[in-house]
FIKOLZA-1660 file (N, C-alpha, C; in steps of 0.1 Angstrom, whole numbers, plus 5000, padded with zeros to 4 digits):
% residues 247
   i   px   py   pz ch aa at
   1 7844 7288 1616  A  M  N
   1 7843 7293 1603  A  M CA
   1 7855 7303 1600  A  M  C
   2 7861 7302 1589  A  H  N
   2 7872 7311 1585  A  H CA
   2 7867 7325 1584  A  H  C
   3 7875 7335 1587  A  R  N
   3 7871 7349 1587  A  R CA
   3 7866 7353 1574  A  R  C
   4 7872 7350 1563  A  L  N
   4 7867 7353 1550  A  L CA
   4 7853 7348 1547  A  L  C
   5 7850 7336 1551  A  D  N
   5 7837 7330 1550  A  D CA
   5 7827 7339 1558  A  D  C
   6 7831 7343 1570  A  L  N
   6 7821 7351 1578  A  L CA
   6 7818 7364 1571  A  L  C
   7 7829 7371 1566  A  L  N
   7 7827 7384 1560  A  L CA
   7 7819 7383 1547  A  L  C
   8 7819 7372 1540  A  N  N
   8 7812 7371 1527  A  N CA
   8 7799 7365 1529  A  N  C
   9 7795 7359 1540  A  A  N
   9 7783 7352 1541  A  A CA
   9 7772 7362 1544  A  A  C
  10 7759 7357 1539  A  P  N
  10 7748 7367 1541  A  P CA
  10 7745 7369 1556  A  P  C
  11 7740 7380 1559  A  I  N
  11 7737 7383 1573  A  I CA
  11 7723 7386 1576  A  I  C
  12 7714 7383 1566  A  D  N
  12 7700 7386 1568  A  D CA
  12 7694 7380 1580  A  D  C
  13 7699 7368 1584  A  H  N
  13 7693 7361 1595  A  H CA
  13 7697 7368 1609  A  H  C
  14 7708 7376 1608  A  L  N
  14 7712 7383 1619  A  L CA
  14 7706 7397 1620  A  L  C
  15 7700 7402 1610  A  T  N
  15 7696 7416 1610  A  T CA
  15 7681 7417 1608  A  T  C
  16 7673 7406 1606  A  E  N
  16 7659 7406 1603  A  E CA
  16 7651 7414 1614  A  E  C
  17 7644 7424 1609  A  G  N
  17 7636 7432 1617  A  G CA
  17 7643 7444 1624  A  G  C
  18 7656 7445 1621  A  L  N
  18 7664 7456 1627  A  L CA
  18 7666 7467 1617  A  L  C
  19 7667 7479 1623  A  E  N
  19 7669 7492 1615  A  E CA
  19 7684 7493 1613  A  E  C
  20 7688 7496 1601  A  E  N
  20 7702 7498 1598  A  E CA
  20 7708 7511 1602  A  E  C
  21 7719 7511 1609  A  F  N
  21 7725 7524 1612  A  F CA
  21 7733 7529 1600  A  F  C
  22 7729 7541 1595  A  V  N
  22 7735 7547 1583  A  V CA
  22 7744 7558 1587  A  V  C
  23 7757 7557 1586  A  P  N
  23 7766 7568 1590  A  P CA
  23 7764 7580 1583  A  P  C
  24 7761 7579 1570  A  A  N
  24 7760 7591 1562  A  A CA
  24 7750 7601 1566  A  A  C
  25 7740 7596 1574  A  G  N
  25 7729 7605 1579  A  G CA
  25 7733 7611 1593  A  G  C
  26 7745 7609 1597  A  E  N
  26 7748 7614 1611  A  E CA
  26 7756 7628 1610  A  E  C
  27 7754 7635 1621  A  R  N
  27 7761 7648 1622  A  R CA
  27 7774 7647 1631  A  R  C
  28 7772 7639 1641  A  H  N
  28 7784 7637 1651  A  H CA
  28 7780 7625 1659  A  H  C
  29 7790 7616 1661  A  L  N
  29 7787 7604 1670  A  L CA
  29 7796 7606 1682  A  L  C
  30 7788 7605 1694  A  L  N
  30 7794 7605 1707  A  L CA
  30 7792 7592 1714  A  L  C
  31 7803 7586 1718  A  V  N
  31 7803 7573 1724  A  V CA
  31 7807 7576 1739  A  V  C
  32 7798 7571 1749  A  V  N
  32 7801 7574 1763  A  V CA
  32 7801 7560 1770  A  V  C
  33 7813 7556 1773  A  L  N
  33 7815 7543 1779  A  L CA
  33 7825 7545 1790  A  L  C
  34 7826 7535 1801  A  P  N
  34 7835 7538 1812  A  P CA
  34 7850 7535 1810  A  P  C
  35 7853 7525 1802  A  H  N
  35 7868 7521 1802  A  H CA
  35 7874 7521 1788  A  H  C
  36 7887 7524 1787  A  P  N
  36 7895 7521 1775  A  P CA
  36 7893 7507 1771  A  P  C
  37 7890 7505 1759  A  D  N
  37 7887 7492 1751  A  D CA
  37 7872 7490 1750  A  D  C
  38 7863 7495 1759  A  D  N
  38 7849 7494 1758  A  D CA
  38 7845 7499 1744  A  D  C
  39 7850 7510 1740  A  E  N
  39 7847 7516 1727  A  E CA
  39 7849 7506 1716  A  E  C
  40 7861 7499 1716  A  S  N
  40 7865 7490 1704  A  S CA
  40 7856 7478 1704  A  S  C
  41 7854 7472 1716  A  F  N
  41 7845 7460 1717  A  F CA
  41 7830 7464 1712  A  F  C
  42 7825 7474 1718  A  A  N
  42 7811 7476 1718  A  A CA
  42 7807 7484 1705  A  A  C
  43 7815 7493 1700  A  A  N
  43 7811 7502 1689  A  A CA
  43 7823 7506 1679  A  A  C
  44 7834 7498 1680  A  G  N
  44 7845 7502 1672  A  G CA
  44 7842 7502 1657  A  G  C
  45 7834 7493 1652  A  G  N
  45 7831 7493 1638  A  G CA
  45 7822 7504 1634  A  G  C
  46 7812 7507 1643  A  T  N
  46 7804 7519 1640  A  T CA
  46 7811 7532 1640  A  T  C
  47 7821 7533 1649  A  M  N
  47 7829 7545 1650  A  M CA
  47 7837 7547 1637  A  M  C
  48 7843 7535 1633  A  A  N
  48 7852 7536 1620  A  A CA
  48 7843 7539 1609  A  A  C
  49 7832 7533 1607  A  R  N
  49 7823 7536 1596  A  R CA
  49 7819 7551 1595  A  R  C
  50 7816 7556 1607  A  C  N
  50 7812 7571 1608  A  C CA
  50 7825 7579 1604  A  C  C
  51 7836 7576 1608  A  S  N
  51 7848 7583 1604  A  S CA
  51 7850 7583 1589  A  S  C
  52 7848 7571 1584  A  D  N
  52 7850 7569 1569  A  D CA
  52 7840 7578 1561  A  D  C
  53 7828 7580 1567  A  A  N
  53 7817 7588 1561  A  A CA
  53 7819 7603 1565  A  A  C
  54 7831 7607 1570  A  N  N
  54 7835 7621 1573  A  N CA
  54 7825 7627 1585  A  N  C
  55 7820 7617 1593  A  V  N
  55 7813 7622 1605  A  V CA
  55 7822 7622 1616  A  V  C
  56 7823 7633 1623  A  P  N
  56 7831 7634 1635  A  P CA
  56 7827 7624 1646  A  P  C
  57 7837 7618 1652  A  V  N
  57 7834 7608 1663  A  V CA
  57 7842 7611 1675  A  V  C
  58 7836 7611 1687  A  T  N
  58 7843 7614 1699  A  T CA
  58 7839 7603 1709  A  T  C
  59 7850 7598 1715  A  F  N
  59 7848 7587 1726  A  F CA
  59 7851 7595 1740  A  F  C
  60 7840 7596 1747  A  L  N
  60 7841 7601 1760  A  L CA
  60 7842 7590 1770  A  L  C
  61 7855 7588 1775  A  C  N
  61 7858 7576 1784  A  C CA
  61 7856 7580 1799  A  C  C
  62 7848 7572 1806  A  G  N
  62 7845 7576 1819  A  G CA
  62 7857 7575 1829  A  G  C
  63 7865 7565 1828  A  T  N
  63 7877 7564 1837  A  T CA
  63 7889 7561 1829  A  T  C
  64 7900 7561 1836  A  Y  N
  64 7914 7558 1830  A  Y CA
  64 7916 7543 1829  A  Y  C
  65 7907 7534 1834  A  G  N
  65 7909 7520 1834  A  G CA
  65 7921 7515 1841  A  G  C
  66 7926 7523 1851  A  D  N
  66 7938 7519 1859  A  D CA
  66 7936 7508 1869  A  D  C
  67 7924 7503 1871  A  M  N
  67 7922 7492 1880  A  M CA
  67 7920 7479 1871  A  M  C
  68 7923 7479 1858  A  G  N
  68 7921 7468 1850  A  G CA
  68 7930 7457 1855  A  G  C
  69 7925 7444 1854  A  R  N
  69 7931 7432 1860  A  R CA
  69 7943 7428 1852  A  R  C
  70 7942 7430 1838  A  R  N
  70 7952 7424 1829  A  R CA
  70 7964 7434 1828  A  R  C
  71 7976 7429 1827  A  M  N
  71 7988 7437 1825  A  M CA
  71 7996 7433 1813  A  M  C
  72 7989 7427 1803  A  G  N
  72 7997 7423 1791  A  G CA
  72 8000 7408 1792  A  G  C
  73 8004 7402 1782  A  S  N
  73 8008 7388 1781  A  S CA
  73 8019 7386 1770  A  S  C
  74 8031 7385 1776  A  P  N
  74 8036 7385 1789  A  P CA
  74 8034 7399 1796  A  P  C
  75 8034 7400 1809  A  F  N
  75 8032 7413 1816  A  F CA
  75 8042 7424 1812  A  F  C
  76 8037 7435 1809  A  F  N
  76 8046 7446 1806  A  F CA
  76 8042 7459 1814  A  F  C
  77 8029 7459 1819  A  A  N
  77 8025 7470 1827  A  A CA
  77 8026 7468 1842  A  A  C
  78 8026 7478 1849  A  T  N
  78 8025 7477 1864  A  T CA
  78 8013 7485 1869  A  T  C
  79 8009 7483 1882  A  R  N
  79 7997 7490 1887  A  R CA
  79 8000 7505 1887  A  R  C
  80 8012 7509 1890  A  E  N
  80 8015 7524 1890  A  E CA
  80 8015 7530 1877  A  E  C
  81 8019 7522 1866  A  A  N
  81 8020 7528 1853  A  A CA
  81 8006 7526 1845  A  A  C
  82 7997 7519 1850  A  M  N
  82 7986 7515 1843  A  M CA
  82 7977 7526 1837  A  M  C
  83 7976 7537 1845  A  R  N
  83 7968 7549 1839  A  R CA
  83 7975 7554 1827  A  R  C
  84 7988 7556 1827  A  D  N
  84 7995 7561 1815  A  D CA
  84 7994 7551 1804  A  D  C
  85 7996 7539 1807  A  V  N
  85 7995 7528 1796  A  V CA
  85 7982 7528 1790  A  V  C
  86 7971 7528 1797  A  R  N
  86 7958 7527 1791  A  R CA
  86 7953 7539 1784  A  R  C
  87 7958 7551 1789  A  Q  N
  87 7955 7564 1782  A  Q CA
  87 7962 7563 1768  A  Q  C
  88 7975 7558 1767  A  Q  N
  88 7981 7558 1754  A  Q CA
  88 7974 7548 1745  A  Q  C
  89 7971 7536 1751  A  E  N
  89 7964 7526 1743  A  E CA
  89 7951 7532 1738  A  E  C
  90 7944 7539 1745  A  L  N
  90 7931 7545 1740  A  L CA
  90 7934 7555 1729  A  L  C
  91 7944 7563 1731  A  R  N
  91 7947 7573 1720  A  R CA
  91 7951 7565 1707  A  R  C
  92 7958 7554 1709  A  D  N
  92 7962 7546 1697  A  D CA
  92 7951 7540 1690  A  D  C
  93 7941 7534 1698  A  A  N
  93 7929 7528 1693  A  A CA
  93 7921 7538 1686  A  A  C
  94 7919 7550 1692  A  C  N
  94 7910 7560 1686  A  C CA
  94 7916 7566 1673  A  C  C
  95 7930 7566 1672  A  A  N
  95 7936 7570 1660  A  A CA
  95 7932 7560 1648  A  A  C
  96 7932 7547 1652  A  V  N
  96 7928 7536 1642  A  V CA
  96 7914 7539 1638  A  V  C
  97 7905 7542 1647  A  L  N
  97 7891 7543 1644  A  L CA
  97 7887 7557 1639  A  L  C
  98 7896 7566 1639  A  G  N
  98 7893 7579 1634  A  G CA
  98 7885 7588 1644  A  G  C
  99 7888 7586 1657  A  A  N
  99 7879 7593 1667  A  A CA
  99 7888 7601 1676  A  A  C
 100 7882 7610 1683  A  E  N
 100 7888 7619 1693  A  E CA
 100 7886 7612 1706  A  E  C
 101 7896 7611 1715  A  A  N
 101 7895 7606 1728  A  A CA
 101 7894 7617 1739  A  A  C
 102 7884 7616 1748  A  R  N
 102 7883 7625 1759  A  R CA
 102 7880 7616 1771  A  R  C
 103 7883 7623 1783  A  W  N
 103 7881 7615 1795  A  W CA
 103 7872 7623 1805  A  W  C
 104 7863 7616 1812  A  L  N
 104 7855 7622 1823  A  L CA
 104 7864 7623 1836  A  L  C
 105 7873 7615 1837  A  G  N
 105 7881 7615 1850  A  G CA
 105 7875 7609 1862  A  G  C
 106 7865 7599 1860  A  L  N
 106 7860 7592 1871  A  L CA
 106 7870 7581 1876  A  L  C
 107 7868 7576 1888  A  R  N
 107 7877 7566 1894  A  R CA
 107 7872 7553 1888  A  R  C
 108 7881 7545 1883  A  D  N
 108 7878 7531 1878  A  D CA
 108 7873 7523 1890  A  D  C
 109 7862 7515 1886  A  R  N
 109 7855 7506 1895  A  R CA
 109 7848 7513 1907  A  R  C
 110 7845 7526 1905  A  T  N
 110 7838 7533 1915  A  T CA
 110 7827 7541 1910  A  T  C
 111 7824 7540 1897  A  V  N
 111 7814 7548 1891  A  V CA
 111 7800 7547 1898  A  V  C
 112 7797 7535 1903  A  E  N
 112 7785 7532 1909  A  E CA
 112 7782 7541 1922  A  E  C
 113 7793 7546 1928  A  F  N
 113 7793 7554 1940  A  F CA
 113 7791 7569 1937  A  F  C
 114 7792 7573 1924  A  E  N
 114 7791 7587 1921  A  E CA
 114 7776 7591 1920  A  E  C
 115 7773 7603 1922  A  D  N
 115 7759 7609 1921  A  D CA
 115 7757 7609 1905  A  D  C
 116 7747 7601 1901  A  P  N
 116 7745 7599 1887  A  P CA
 116 7741 7613 1881  A  P  C
 117 7734 7622 1888  A  H  N
 117 7731 7635 1883  A  H CA
 117 7743 7644 1881  A  H  C
 118 7752 7643 1889  A  E  N
 118 7765 7650 1888  A  E CA
 118 7773 7645 1876  A  E  C
 119 7773 7632 1874  A  V  N
 119 7780 7626 1862  A  V CA
 119 7773 7631 1849  A  V  C
 120 7759 7630 1850  A  A  N
 120 7751 7635 1839  A  A CA
 120 7754 7649 1835  A  A  C
 121 7757 7657 1845  A  A  N
 121 7759 7672 1842  A  A CA
 121 7773 7673 1835  A  A  C
 122 7783 7665 1839  A  R  N
 122 7796 7665 1832  A  R CA
 122 7795 7660 1818  A  R  C
 123 7787 7650 1816  A  I  N
 123 7784 7645 1802  A  I CA
 123 7777 7656 1793  A  I  C
 124 7768 7663 1800  A  S  N
 124 7760 7674 1793  A  S CA
 124 7769 7684 1787  A  S  C
 125 7780 7687 1794  A  V  N
 125 7790 7697 1789  A  V CA
 125 7794 7693 1774  A  V  C
 126 7797 7681 1773  A  H  N
 126 7801 7676 1760  A  H CA
 126 7790 7675 1750  A  H  C
 127 7778 7672 1754  A  L  N
 127 7766 7673 1745  A  L CA
 127 7764 7687 1740  A  L  C
 128 7765 7697 1749  A  E  N
 128 7763 7710 1744  A  E CA
 128 7774 7715 1735  A  E  C
 129 7786 7710 1736  A  E  N
 129 7797 7714 1728  A  E CA
 129 7796 7708 1714  A  E  C
 130 7794 7694 1714  A  L  N
 130 7795 7687 1702  A  L CA
 130 7781 7685 1694  A  L  C
 131 7770 7686 1701  A  L  N
 131 7757 7685 1695  A  L CA
 131 7756 7672 1686  A  L  C
 132 7759 7660 1693  A  P  N
 132 7759 7648 1685  A  P CA
 132 7745 7645 1679  A  P  C
 133 7744 7637 1669  A  S  N
 133 7731 7633 1664  A  S CA
 133 7728 7619 1670  A  S  C
 134 7738 7612 1675  A  T  N
 134 7736 7598 1681  A  T CA
 134 7746 7597 1692  A  T  C
 135 7742 7592 1703  A  V  N
 135 7750 7588 1715  A  V CA
 135 7749 7573 1717  A  V  C
 136 7760 7567 1719  A  I  N
 136 7761 7553 1722  A  I CA
 136 7767 7551 1736  A  I  C
 137 7759 7543 1744  A  T  N
 137 7764 7540 1757  A  T CA
 137 7760 7525 1761  A  T  C
 138 7762 7521 1773  A  F  N
 138 7757 7508 1777  A  F CA
 138 7742 7509 1783  A  F  C
 139 7736 7497 1781  A  F  N
 139 7722 7496 1786  A  F CA
 139 7722 7496 1801  A  F  C
 140 7717 7505 1808  A  P  N
 140 7717 7504 1823  A  P CA
 140 7710 7492 1828  A  P  C
 141 7717 7485 1837  A  G  N
 141 7711 7473 1842  A  G CA
 141 7713 7460 1834  A  G  C
 142 7718 7462 1822  A  H  N
 142 7720 7450 1813  A  H CA
 142 7734 7451 1807  A  H  C
 143 7745 7454 1816  A  A  N
 143 7758 7456 1810  A  A CA
 143 7769 7450 1818  A  A  C
 144 7764 7441 1828  A  V  N
 144 7773 7432 1835  A  V CA
 144 7781 7438 1846  A  V  C
 145 7789 7449 1843  A  H  N
 145 7799 7455 1851  A  H CA
 145 7792 7468 1858  A  H  C
 146 7793 7470 1871  A  P  N
 146 7787 7482 1877  A  P CA
 146 7791 7495 1871  A  P  C
 147 7804 7496 1867  A  D  N
 147 7807 7508 1860  A  D CA
 147 7800 7510 1847  A  D  C
 148 7797 7499 1840  A  H  N
 148 7790 7500 1827  A  H CA
 148 7776 7504 1830  A  H  C
 149 7769 7498 1840  A  D  N
 149 7755 7502 1842  A  D CA
 149 7754 7516 1847  A  D  C
 150 7763 7521 1855  A  S  N
 150 7762 7534 1861  A  S CA
 150 7765 7545 1851  A  S  C
 151 7775 7543 1843  A  L  N
 151 7777 7554 1833  A  L CA
 151 7766 7554 1823  A  L  C
 152 7761 7542 1819  A  G  N
 152 7750 7541 1810  A  G CA
 152 7737 7549 1816  A  G  C
 153 7735 7547 1829  A  H  N
 153 7724 7555 1835  A  H CA
 153 7727 7570 1835  A  H  C
 154 7739 7574 1837  A  A  N
 154 7742 7588 1838  A  A CA
 154 7740 7594 1823  A  A  C
 155 7745 7587 1813  A  A  N
 155 7744 7591 1800  A  A CA
 155 7729 7593 1795  A  A  C
 156 7721 7583 1800  A  H  N
 156 7707 7583 1797  A  H CA
 156 7700 7596 1803  A  H  C
 157 7704 7598 1816  A  L  N
 157 7699 7611 1822  A  L CA
 157 7703 7623 1814  A  L  C
 158 7716 7623 1810  A  A  N
 158 7721 7635 1804  A  A CA
 158 7713 7638 1791  A  A  C
 159 7711 7628 1783  A  V  N
 159 7704 7630 1770  A  V CA
 159 7689 7633 1773  A  V  C
 160 7683 7627 1783  A  Q  N
 160 7670 7630 1786  A  Q CA
 160 7667 7644 1790  A  Q  C
 161 7676 7650 1797  A  R  N
 161 7674 7664 1801  A  R CA
 161 7680 7674 1793  A  R  C
 162 7687 7670 1782  A  F  N
 162 7694 7679 1773  A  F CA
 162 7684 7689 1767  A  F  C
 163 7688 7702 1768  A  A  N
 163 7679 7713 1763  A  A CA
 163 7679 7715 1749  A  A  C
 164 7691 7710 1742  A  G  N
 164 7692 7713 1728  A  G CA
 164 7685 7702 1720  A  G  C
 165 7690 7701 1707  A  P  N
 165 7684 7690 1698  A  P CA
 165 7689 7676 1703  A  P  C
 166 7679 7669 1709  A  R  N
 166 7683 7657 1715  A  R CA
 166 7687 7646 1706  A  R  C
 167 7698 7640 1708  A  P  N
 167 7703 7629 1699  A  P CA
 167 7695 7616 1701  A  P  C
 168 7697 7607 1691  A  K  N
 168 7692 7593 1694  A  K CA
 168 7702 7587 1704  A  K  C
 169 7696 7579 1712  A  L  N
 169 7705 7573 1723  A  L CA
 169 7704 7557 1721  A  L  C
 170 7715 7552 1717  A  L  N
 170 7716 7537 1715  A  L CA
 170 7724 7531 1726  A  L  C
 171 7720 7519 1729  A  A  N
 171 7727 7512 1741  A  A CA
 171 7731 7498 1737  A  A  C
 172 7742 7494 1743  A  V  N
 172 7748 7481 1741  A  V CA
 172 7745 7472 1754  A  V  C
 173 7737 7461 1751  A  A  N
 173 7735 7452 1762  A  A CA
 173 7746 7441 1762  A  A  C
 174 7750 7437 1774  A  V  N
 174 7761 7427 1775  A  V CA
 174 7757 7415 1783  A  V  C
 175 7761 7404 1779  A  G  N
 175 7758 7392 1788  A  G CA
 175 7752 7380 1779  A  G  C
 176 7745 7372 1786  A  D  N
 176 7740 7360 1779  A  D CA
 176 7728 7364 1770  A  D  C
 177 7729 7361 1757  A  R  N
 177 7721 7366 1748  A  R CA
 177 7706 7361 1750  A  R  C
 178 7704 7349 1754  A  D  N
 178 7690 7344 1755  A  D CA
 178 7684 7351 1767  A  D  C
 179 7691 7354 1778  A  R  N
 179 7686 7362 1789  A  R CA
 179 7682 7375 1785  A  R  C
 180 7692 7382 1778  A  I  N
 180 7689 7396 1773  A  I CA
 180 7677 7397 1764  A  I  C
 181 7676 7387 1755  A  R  N
 181 7664 7387 1746  A  R CA
 181 7651 7384 1754  A  R  C
 182 7652 7376 1764  A  A  N
 182 7640 7374 1771  A  A CA
 182 7635 7386 1779  A  A  C
 183 7645 7394 1784  A  E  N
 183 7641 7406 1792  A  E CA
 183 7639 7418 1784  A  E  C
 184 7647 7420 1773  A  L  N
 184 7646 7432 1765  A  L CA
 184 7639 7431 1751  A  L  C
 185 7638 7419 1747  A  G  N
 185 7634 7416 1733  A  G CA
 185 7646 7418 1724  A  G  C
 186 7644 7417 1710  A  P  N
 186 7655 7419 1701  A  P CA
 186 7661 7432 1701  A  P  C
 187 7673 7434 1697  A  P  N
 187 7679 7449 1695  A  P CA
 187 7670 7456 1684  A  P  C
 188 7673 7468 1683  A  H  N
 188 7665 7477 1674  A  H CA
 188 7673 7481 1662  A  H  C
 189 7687 7483 1664  A  V  N
 189 7695 7488 1654  A  V CA
 189 7707 7480 1652  A  V  C
 190 7712 7479 1639  A  Y  N
 190 7725 7472 1637  A  Y CA
 190 7734 7481 1628  A  Y  C
 191 7746 7479 1629  A  C  N
 191 7757 7484 1620  A  C CA
 191 7765 7473 1614  A  C  C
 192 7765 7472 1601  A  D  N
 192 7773 7462 1594  A  D CA
 192 7787 7467 1594  A  D  C
 193 7796 7459 1601  A  V  N
 193 7810 7465 1603  A  V CA
 193 7820 7457 1595  A  V  C
 194 7815 7449 1585  A  R  N
 194 7825 7440 1577  A  R CA
 194 7835 7448 1569  A  R  C
 195 7831 7460 1564  A  S  N
 195 7841 7468 1556  A  S CA
 195 7851 7474 1564  A  S  C
 196 7850 7475 1578  A  V  N
 196 7860 7480 1587  A  V CA
 196 7865 7470 1597  A  V  C
 197 7863 7458 1594  A  V  N
 197 7867 7448 1605  A  V CA
 197 7882 7448 1609  A  V  C
 198 7891 7450 1599  A  E  N
 198 7905 7451 1602  A  E CA
 198 7909 7463 1611  A  E  C
 199 7901 7474 1609  A  R  N
 199 7903 7485 1618  A  R CA
 199 7898 7483 1632  A  R  C
 200 7887 7476 1633  A  K  N
 200 7881 7472 1646  A  K CA
 200 7891 7463 1653  A  K  C
 201 7896 7453 1646  A  L  N
 201 7906 7444 1652  A  L CA
 201 7919 7452 1656  A  L  C
 202 7923 7461 1647  A  G  N
 202 7935 7469 1650  A  G CA
 202 7934 7477 1663  A  G  C
 203 7921 7483 1664  A  A  N
 203 7918 7491 1677  A  A CA
 203 7918 7482 1689  A  A  C
 204 7913 7470 1688  A  L  N
 204 7914 7461 1699  A  L CA
 204 7928 7457 1702  A  L  C
 205 7936 7455 1692  A  K  N
 205 7950 7451 1695  A  K CA
 205 7958 7463 1700  A  K  C
 206 7953 7475 1698  A  A  N
 206 7960 7487 1704  A  A CA
 206 7958 7486 1720  A  A  C
 207 7948 7481 1724  A  H  N
 207 7946 7479 1738  A  H CA
 207 7953 7467 1743  A  H  C
 208 7966 7467 1740  A  R  N
 208 7975 7455 1743  A  R CA
 208 7975 7449 1757  A  R  C
 209 7974 7458 1766  A  S  N
 209 7974 7453 1781  A  S CA
 209 7963 7444 1784  A  S  C
 210 7951 7447 1777  A  Q  N
 210 7939 7441 1780  A  Q CA
 210 7935 7429 1770  A  Q  C
 211 7940 7431 1758  A  T  N
 211 7935 7421 1747  A  T CA
 211 7945 7411 1742  A  T  C
 212 7957 7413 1747  A  E  N
 212 7968 7404 1741  A  E CA
 212 7965 7390 1744  A  E  C
 213 7961 7386 1755  A  M  N
 213 7958 7373 1759  A  M CA
 213 7946 7368 1751  A  M  C
 214 7937 7375 1748  A  M  N
 214 7925 7371 1740  A  M CA
 214 7930 7368 1726  A  M  C
 215 7938 7377 1720  A  F  N
 215 7942 7374 1706  A  F CA
 215 7951 7362 1706  A  F  C
 216 7959 7359 1716  A  Q  N
 216 7968 7347 1716  A  Q CA
 216 7959 7334 1717  A  Q  C
 217 7948 7335 1724  A  R  N
 217 7939 7323 1726  A  R CA
 217 7933 7321 1712  A  R  C
 218 7928 7331 1705  A  W  N
 218 7923 7330 1692  A  W CA
 218 7932 7324 1681  A  W  C
 219 7945 7329 1682  A  E  N
 219 7955 7324 1673  A  E CA
 219 7958 7310 1676  A  E  C
 220 7958 7305 1688  A  R  N
 220 7961 7292 1691  A  R CA
 220 7949 7282 1688  A  R  C
 221 7938 7289 1686  A  G  N
 221 7925 7280 1683  A  G CA
 221 7921 7273 1696  A  G  C
 222 7923 7279 1708  A  D  N
 222 7918 7273 1720  A  D CA
 222 7903 7270 1719  A  D  C
 223 7899 7259 1726  A  E  N
 223 7885 7256 1726  A  E CA
 223 7876 7266 1733  A  E  C
 224 7865 7269 1726  A  E  N
 224 7856 7280 1732  A  E CA
 224 7842 7273 1734  A  E  C
 225 7835 7279 1743  A  D  N
 225 7821 7275 1745  A  D CA
 225 7813 7282 1733  A  D  C
 226 7800 7278 1731  A  D  N
 226 7792 7283 1720  A  D CA
 226 7791 7298 1721  A  D  C
 227 7788 7303 1733  A  Q  N
 227 7785 7318 1735  A  Q CA
 227 7798 7326 1731  A  Q  C
 228 7810 7320 1736  A  T  N
 228 7822 7328 1732  A  T CA
 228 7825 7328 1718  A  T  C
 229 7823 7316 1712  A  R  N
 229 7826 7315 1697  A  R CA
 229 7817 7324 1689  A  R  C
 230 7803 7324 1693  A  T  N
 230 7793 7332 1686  A  T CA
 230 7798 7347 1687  A  T  C
 231 7801 7351 1700  A  F  N
 231 7805 7365 1702  A  F CA
 231 7817 7369 1693  A  F  C
 232 7828 7360 1693  A  R  N
 232 7839 7362 1685  A  R CA
 232 7836 7364 1669  A  R  C
 233 7828 7355 1665  A  E  N
 233 7824 7355 1651  A  E CA
 233 7816 7367 1646  A  E  C
 234 7806 7370 1655  A  E  N
 234 7797 7380 1651  A  E CA
 234 7802 7394 1653  A  E  C
 235 7812 7395 1662  A  M  N
 235 7818 7409 1664  A  M CA
 235 7825 7413 1652  A  M  C
 236 7829 7404 1643  A  L  N
 236 7835 7408 1630  A  L CA
 236 7825 7412 1620  A  L  C
 237 7813 7410 1623  A  V  N
 237 7803 7412 1612  A  V CA
 237 7794 7424 1615  A  V  C
 238 7789 7425 1627  A  L  N
 238 7779 7436 1630  A  L CA
 238 7779 7440 1645  A  L  C
 239 7774 7451 1647  A  E  N
 239 7773 7457 1662  A  E CA
 239 7757 7459 1663  A  E  C
 240 7752 7455 1674  A  R  N
 240 7738 7457 1676  A  R CA
 240 7736 7466 1688  A  R  C
 241 7724 7474 1687  A  F  N
 241 7721 7484 1697  A  F CA
 241 7706 7484 1701  A  F  C
 242 7703 7488 1712  A  Y  N
 242 7689 7490 1716  A  Y CA
 242 7687 7505 1716  A  Y  C
 243 7675 7510 1713  A  R  N
 243 7672 7524 1715  A  R CA
 243 7666 7526 1729  A  R  C
 244 7672 7536 1737  A  L  N
 244 7667 7539 1749  A  L CA
 244 7656 7551 1748  A  L  C
 245 7645 7549 1755  A  P  N
 245 7635 7560 1755  A  P CA
 245 7640 7573 1761  A  P  C
 246 7635 7584 1756  A  L  N
 246 7640 7597 1761  A  L CA
 246 7628 7605 1768  A  L  C
 247 7617 7598 1769  A  D  N
 247 7606 7605 1776  A  D CA
 247 7600 7596 1787  A  D  C
% end
């Protein structure tokens, strides 16, 4: 389907039974994910919509992403330079989305070996400073990558034990949709991102070392399986989240 058709088509069938995320009701949005580019894929549209509504947005990035496998297409990064490259890419992406970038400084691909309570304590410092009304993270155990699962778990712990006004905690589940729905049920919340889709795509393109090959495949019209095509089409339309329990 052409992008314009997607953006103009009804989305009721995608949002039935889900609560709409309304940026105007937010005080501060804090996104806690482990890698540069996670924010743009998982919540870039929600971040941009909050920014447009004059809601402060902060992305707390767990690692520097310096163990990322991709180096651009054609290659332009090196393993030695990857940390600097990905930090700058994240700054550029956050500028597009209207967000502040911060780092926890954890080692890429090793978050699962950290003490989750210690990581939660480091996240809590930012909760106390920013007092967000909503936190977005990955759904622990349903996020494919060990770093995703582990930082999602630590963020959950941090919000659960937060002594101040506890924010809503929304989580992104990653993987095969049918399996996720079978295990978790349908998502609870959606954000319509059609009005900011160009900014979401611009933020993804800012992560050039990681996304250049993906955009080249899309532009060539390479054949995709049904799951990949559905992901690509729906990421232009809405972002879905689960609510994590806090008690």
